[in-house]
C-alpha positions as CSV (number, residue, x, y, z in Angstrom):
1,M,109.8,-28.2,-67.4
2,I,107.4,-29.7,-70.0
3,G,105.1,-30.8,-67.2
4,A,105.0,-27.2,-65.9
5,L,104.1,-25.9,-69.4
6,I,101.3,-28.4,-69.7
7,I,100.0,-27.6,-66.2
8,G,100.3,-23.9,-67.2
9,L,98.3,-24.3,-70.4
10,I,95.6,-26.1,-68.5
11,A,95.6,-23.6,-65.7
12,G,95.5,-20.6,-68.1
13,A,92.6,-22.2,-70.0
14,I,90.6,-22.7,-66.8
15,A,91.4,-19.2,-65.7
16,K,90.0,-17.8,-69.0
17,M,86.9,-19.9,-68.6
18,L,86.4,-18.6,-65.0
19,M,87.0,-15.0,-66.1
20,P,85.7,-14.7,-69.7
21,G,86.2,-11.5,-71.6
22,K,88.0,-9.9,-74.5
23,D,91.7,-10.1,-73.7
24,P,94.4,-9.7,-76.3
25,G,96.3,-12.8,-77.3
26,G,95.4,-16.4,-78.2
27,W,96.4,-19.7,-76.8
28,I,100.1,-18.6,-76.4
29,V,99.1,-15.8,-74.1
30,T,96.8,-18.2,-72.3
31,A,99.7,-20.6,-71.8
32,L,102.0,-17.9,-70.6
33,L,99.3,-16.7,-68.2
34,G,99.0,-20.2,-66.8
35,V,102.8,-20.6,-66.4
36,A,103.0,-17.3,-64.7
37,G,100.1,-18.3,-62.4
38,A,101.8,-21.5,-61.5
39,A,105.1,-19.6,-60.8
40,L,103.2,-17.1,-58.6
41,A,101.4,-20.0,-56.8
42,H,104.8,-21.7,-56.2
43,F,106.4,-18.5,-54.9
44,I,103.5,-17.9,-52.5
45,G,103.4,-21.5,-51.5
46,V,107.1,-21.7,-50.7
47,R,106.9,-18.5,-48.7
48,T,103.9,-19.7,-46.6
49,G,105.3,-23.2,-46.1
50,M,102.8,-25.0,-48.3
51,Y,105.5,-26.2,-50.8
52,T,109.1,-27.0,-50.4
53,E,111.7,-25.5,-52.8
54,G,111.7,-27.5,-56.0
55,E,108.1,-28.8,-55.5
56,P,105.8,-27.7,-58.2
57,A,102.5,-25.9,-57.5
58,G,99.4,-28.0,-57.9
59,L,96.8,-27.4,-60.6
60,L,94.3,-25.6,-58.3
61,A,97.0,-23.3,-57.0
62,A,98.1,-22.6,-60.6
63,V,94.6,-21.8,-61.6
64,L,94.2,-19.4,-58.6
65,G,97.5,-17.7,-59.5
66,S,96.4,-17.4,-63.1
67,V,93.1,-15.8,-62.1
68,L,95.0,-13.4,-59.9
69,I,97.3,-12.4,-62.7
70,L,94.4,-12.1,-65.2
71,W,92.5,-9.9,-62.7
72,A,95.6,-7.7,-62.2
73,Y,96.2,-7.4,-65.9
74,R,92.6,-6.2,-66.5
75,A,92.7,-3.9,-63.5
76,F,95.9,-2.1,-64.6
77,F,96.0,-2.3,-68.4
78,L,92.3,-2.2,-69.4
79,R,91.1,0.7,-67.3
80,G,88.1,2.4,-68.7
81,R,87.6,-0.2,-71.4
82,T,84.6,-2.5,-71.5
83,V,85.8,-6.1,-71.2
């Protein structure tokens, strides 16, 4: 659990560096973004056979999941705003 949070924090920070912009929230939101990205990557990985149930997603997959979640957030909640 703590390992997933640390990977999530790192993945969220990398995702914010890859997609800079003014997003609400500080480091807590960044950590949550990373954890959600890791969870999304794990879900997709299990469904496609890349991971087994109980195996955590890797850092690269967590970063990709975080970028996807950040992109979706911006697409749906920040319409018409300059980011």
